N, C-alpha and C positions, 0 to 999 in steps of 0.2 A: 559100341553102337551109339550114334549121335541122338541126343534127346530132342524130340520135336519141340519147336518153339510155340508157346501158347499165347494167344492174344486175348485181351478181355473182350467179352461179348456183351453188348447192351441188352439188358433184359427189362421187361416191363416192371414197374413198381408194383408193390404188393397191392396197391389200391386199384390196379388195372387201368390207369389213365396215362401210361407212358411217362416219359421223362418230365413232362410239364407238371403233372400231379394235380390233385384237387386243391392243394394249398395255394397254387398259383393261378387257379382258374378265375379268381375274382379280378385279376389285373385287366383283362381284356374288356369286360363291361364297364369297369371304372374308367378306363382310358376313353372308351366311346362316350360315356356320360360327360366327362370333363371336356372332351372335344366338342360335343354338342352345345354345352353351356358357353364355352369360349366363342364358338361360332355365332351363337345368338347375341352375346355381348358385343362382339366385333361388328356384327351387322347393325346392331342398334347404334353403336358409336359412329359408324360410317354414315348412316342415315341422318344422324343429328349433327355431326361435326365435319363430315367429309373424309374421304379416304386419305388425303394428304396428312391431315392432323393425326389420324389414327396411326398411320405408318410412322410418323415422327414419335408418337408416344411409345410404340413398340420398340423403336430403335433407341430412344433416349431414356426410356423408363428404367431398365436395369442399371445403366451407369448412374442415373440419378439416385437410385436406391443405395447403390454402393457408396456414392459420394456422401449422401446423407448419413449413412452408417459411420463413415470415417469421421465426419464432423461431430456427430453426437457422441461417439465413443471418446474421442480426444477431448471434447469439451467437458464431459463428465469427469474425466481424469484430472483435468486442470482445475475444475471447480472444487474437487475434493482436496487438492493440494492447497488451493487458496483459502479454503474454509478454516484451516487451522490458524490463520494469521488475521482473521477478521476481529474487529473490536467495535465499540459503540459508535464511532464516527461512520463506519461503513454501514451500519444499520440505519442511521439517520439519512445517509446518502441514498439508500434504497427507498426510504419513506418519501423523500422529496421527489424521487423519480416516479414513484407510484402515484403521488399526488397530482402529477401531470397527465394521468391517463384520461382519455376521452371516451365517454360511454354514450354520448348523445350530442347532437348539433342543435343549436337554438338560433332563432332570429331575434331582432331587437324587441319585437312584441312579446315574445316568450320571456325575455330577461326582464322587461318592464313589469310584466304580470307577476312573475315569481323569480326574483333574483337568486334565491338560494333554494335549489331543489335537492333531491337526494344525492345526485352526483356531485353537486357543489359542496354539500355537507361532508361527503367523503374526502374531498380535496382539502377543505378547510381543517378538518380534523387531523389529517396527517401533517399539514404544515404547522398546526397548533401544537401537536405533540413534539415536533422538532424544535419549535421555539421554546417550549416549556423546558425541555431537556437542556438546551443551551443556556437558558437563564439560570437554572439550578446549578449547572456546572460552572457558570461564571461566578455565582455566589460562593462556590467552594474553591474557586480559583484553580480548577482542574479541567481545562487550562484557563488562564485569564485572557480570553480571546478578544476583549474589547479593544485593547491597545493594538493588537495585531490587525484589527479590522481597518484602522486608520494609518496603515503603514505600507509603503512600497506600492506595488501594483493593486493592492486591495483598496487603497485610499480612493482612487477614482471611482471604484464600484460603490463604495460607501457614500461618496459625494453624490453620485448619480441617484442612488436610492433616496437620499435626503431631499434632493431637488424634486424627484417624483412625488415624494410625500408632501412637500410644500405646495405642489401644484393642485393638491386637493382643494385649496382655498378658492380656486377659480375653475375647477373642473366641470365639464359638462355633465359628468356623472360622478359626484364625489365619493360615494360608497365604493364604486368600482376602482377608482384611483387609489384610495387609501388602502384597500385590501391588496391590490396588485403591487403597490409600492412596498408594503410591509413584507409581502411574499419574497420580493427580490432582496430585501435587506436580510431576511432570514437565511436565504441561500448564501449571500455574501458572508454573513456571520458564521455559517456552518463551515465554509471554506477556511475562514480565519481560525476556527476551532480545530479543523483538521490539520492545518499547518502547525498549530501549537502542540500537536501530539506526535509529530513525526521526528524521529531522532536520527534517521539515516536514509541514504538513497534507497536501500532495500525496503525500508518502510514505505517510502513513496511509491516504489514499484508495486507493492501490494495494493495500495490505494488506486494507482493507475490501472492495474489489471482488473481490479474490482469494477471500476467505471466501465471499461470496455466489455467486461463479461455481462454486465447489465444490459448494455446496448446490443450485445450479441444475442442475448435471450429475447429481447424485443424483436430482433430480426428473425429469430427462430419462430416466434409467435406469428409473424406475418405468413410464413409458409405453412404453419399448422392451420391457420385460418383459411388459406387458399385450398387446402385439402378438405377441410370440414365444411366450409361454406364458400364454394367456388363462385357462386353467383354474386355474393356480396363482395368477395375479395377482388373480383375482376371487373373494374369500373369500365363501362362502355358508353358513357353518356356524351362525352365531347373530347376533342383533342386526343384521339386514341391512335391515329396514324395507321400504319400498315399492320400492326399486330391486332388491332380491333379492340383492345382493352388496355387498361393500366392496372398494375398490381397495387392493392391497398391492404392495410391491416384491418382486421375485423374486431378482434378482442385482444387488447384495447384498440379503439379506433385510431387509425393512422392513415392520413391521406397519401396519395401516390408520391407527393413531394417529400414527405417525411420518410417514406420507405426508401426513396432514392438517397436521402441523406444518410440513413442507416447503412446502406450498401457502400456508399463512398467512404464514410468515416471508419467503419470496421474494416473495409477493404484496404485502406492505406496502412492501417496497423498490421494487417496480415502481410501485405507486400513488403513492408519494412522489415518484418521479422523473417520473412522468407529469404530476403537477400542478405541477412545478417550472416557473417562468416562463421560464428561460433554455434550455430544451430545443429542439433543432432538430426539424423536422417528421419526419425519418427516425427520430430517437430516440423521438419520441412514438408513432409507429406501432409500433416494436418493443416498447416498454414496455407499450403497450396490448395487443398480442398476448400478451406474457408474462403480463400480469395476467389475461387471459382464460383462459390455460392453468392458472394457479394457482386461479382460481375453479372451473373444471371439476374440478380435482384435489380441492379441498375438498369439492365436492358428491359425487364418486364415492367418496371415502374416508369420508364421513359422520361426520367428527370434529367434534362439536358445539362443544366448548370451543375448538377451533382456529378455527372460524368466528367464534365470539364474540371471540376474541383478535384476529383480523384486523379485525373491525368496530371494536373498541376502538382499535387502532392507527391505523386509517384516520380515525376521528373526531378523534384527537389531531392528526393531520397537518392536517386541515381547520381545526381550532381554532387551531393555531399558525401557519398560513399565512393566517389571517384570512378563511377561507371559511366563516364561521359560518352564513351564510344557506344555502349549498349543503348543509352538514351537516344543518341543520334540515329542509330540503326532503326530503333523502334519508331522514331519520329518519321524517318524516311519511308519505312514500310507502311505506316499509317497514312501518310500523305498519298502514297501511290494507290492504296486501297480506296481512299476517298475519291480520287480522281480517275480511277480506272474503270471505264465502260460501265457494264451492267452492275458490277459490284459497287462502284461508286454511286450509281443511281439508287441502288438499294439502301446504302448507308444514308444518303441524303434524304431519301423518303422516310427513313426511320427517324432521323434527326428533326425533320420538319414536323412530324407527329400530326399530320393533317392540317397544319397551319397554312394560311395563305401568306403571300409576301407582306400584306398589310399587317397580319397578325405578328409576323416576325419583327417587323419594324416597330411595333408597339409593345414588344416584349410580352406577347400573349395577352394583350389588353391592360398590362400594368401601367403603361404611360397615361392612359385615360384616368385610371384610379389615382395615380400620383399627381396628375395635373389638378384634379379636383381636390386632393388633399392639400396641395399648395395654395389653392384658392381659399380654402378654409383657414389655413395657417395665416394667410395675409390679413384675415379679419382680426387676428390676435397675434401679431408678429412678435411681440415681446414676451409673451407668456405661454403661448400654445393653448390647447383646449383641455389640458389635463392629461397627465401621464396614463397610458394604457387605455384611456377612454376616448381620446380624440379620434383615433382611427376607427374603432368599432362603431361608435355612436354618433359621430359627426360626419364620417365619410361613407363607410360601408353601409350603414343603415339607410342612407339616402340613395346610394347607388344600387345596392343589391338587396336591401332589406334583411340582411343577416349580420351576425356579429362574428368578427374574425380579424386576423392580422392584415396589414397592408402590403404584405409580401416584400418588405424591405425594412431592415433594422433602422436605417437612417431616416427614411420617410416616417416610420412609426414614431421614432424619438422626436423628430422635429415637430410633427403635428401635436404631440403630447406636451412637450416642454420647451419648444423652440430650440435655439442654439445652446441654451444653458445646460440641457441634458446631453446634447451631442458631444460637447467638448470633452467631458470626463471619459466617455466611452471610447472616443478616438484616442485619448491619451493611453488608456488601458490596452487598447488593441495594438497600437503602434509600439508601445513600450514592450509588450509581449513579443512582438516580431523582433525587435532590436535585441532583446536579451537572448532569445532562443538561437538566433543566427550567431550571436557572439559565442554562446556556450557550445554550439555544435562544432564551431571551428576551433575552440580551445581544448575540448576534452578528447584529444586524439589518443592520449594514453590512459583514458578512463572509459573502458568499454560500456559499462552499464549507464553511467551518466550521459554519455554521448548517444547511446541507443535511445534512451528515453527522450532526450532533447530532439533527436531526429524525428521520432514518432510524433512528438508534440508539434514540431514545425510542420510536418505533413498534414496533421489534423487541422492546424491553424490555417493552412492554405485552403483546405476545403471550406472551412467556416467563413473565411474572409471573402471568398468568391461567392459563396451561397448567401452571405448576409446582404448582398446587393439585391437579391431577388426573393429572399425569404426572411422572416423574422426568427433569428436563431440566437443572437447574442444576449438579448434581454427578455425574451419570452420564456415564461416558466415551462419547464425547468431547464436552464441552459447549462447542465452539468458538464457537457463536453467542453464548452468554452471555459468554464470555471476550472476544470481539471488542467487544461493547457496553461491558463494564466497562473494557476497554483504552482505548477512545476517551475515556470520561469521565476516566480517569486521565491520559491523554496531554494533554488540555486542562488539567487541574488542574496538571500539572507545567510546562506552558508558561506558565501564569499565575504560578506561584510562582517558577520559576527563570529565566523569560525564554525566548524562542524558541530561542536558541542553546544552551540548557543541557538540552534534552530528551534529545537523543542523548548517549550516553556515548562509547564508542569502538567504532564498528562494524567498522572494518577492511575 
């Protein structure tokens, strides 16, 4: 006799609430409560910012969080790996970078009333500690960096610093000139000491990575500030274009131009390592994420010449890695986008940044400032008005009533020291270009040396273009330029003296 087949029968739970049960009863009211809260938040955001922006946040928010998580996780891992190789020069490099942090803005009246406030004391203290350590180590000859300071590409920097120091004798603001000049000499001396401690290309790579890690952390601080203090981070006063604002750093204070520089400089490093043939898959993902963050930073800072510098540096990377076809394709696609109908109009509107044709012709008002600076220089054509003081106190204080740079390294140097100071800086700049191009072409069989030379060349392209419109090469602290020049000089000394003679006595 065939046995009847039995099927399981659903029975109520012992609690009498069916399959859902009392233990799951809290999910429905919680779901309703969360839905009501999100609806209220979305309604508030729509009323304040408009439906389009809220929709963009909903769509871009999750990818942005994932992107940030990838960058932070990979960055922490790389920082831990780098930490084991750090020594005293790296700590001094960090102190010099921190001494350049801006915590307040002052006009000429504020400086005249109180030249040294708490923020200035912080800056002077960090530079003073760096100088004291260098002097002590020079006395111990660990390393004897003074001879290194007047050698090779460092010699023009030392000469420039001494010229600036001499200009104190006729400066419009002697105290300002003497301190700023000593500050630059301390930075040049620190680079000389760093070169005196490096024994191999691997040592320089640690120093190189440390430099860009610090700038990467500054970039990270910009976005942290945008999340915590969005009103202060999103500047909406002038020249904001179609976005309606420009991204700034809050703590420490960094103008939109500086934020654009960070995006361009860290971006070309990420791009160079992304296209490197020997990168692991995990490294490629991290550098791709970092590059995307840098691109977004440049867009939101709306710094046009920084974007141009990034493109120039990237093209050099493609050229010297023999990816000419890829570079040509990207150039053609970019050109088509710029000229194609509504898309091209949108790109041009972004690049104009709200400027009129007159604004573009005057480089956003820079020509007026530079013309007035030239008039001031012609009053003292053979001496200038004092290094670092002529621009802030003879030009900007009369034009705008505030203290700041003249938005060009070359105008700043000329007003301060006439052509006497400009000549050594140009020698250092063009000498660095010549050496890096030479070494990029030579090191075809040395992957690490060539990779660092390629990255340095790309960074130098960004700095060279930006130095026409901003003060980057000589304004405290120019660690990006010093790192690039330092690598060119490091390679020059290895070739001249042999690999074993680069380091002096590091101790």
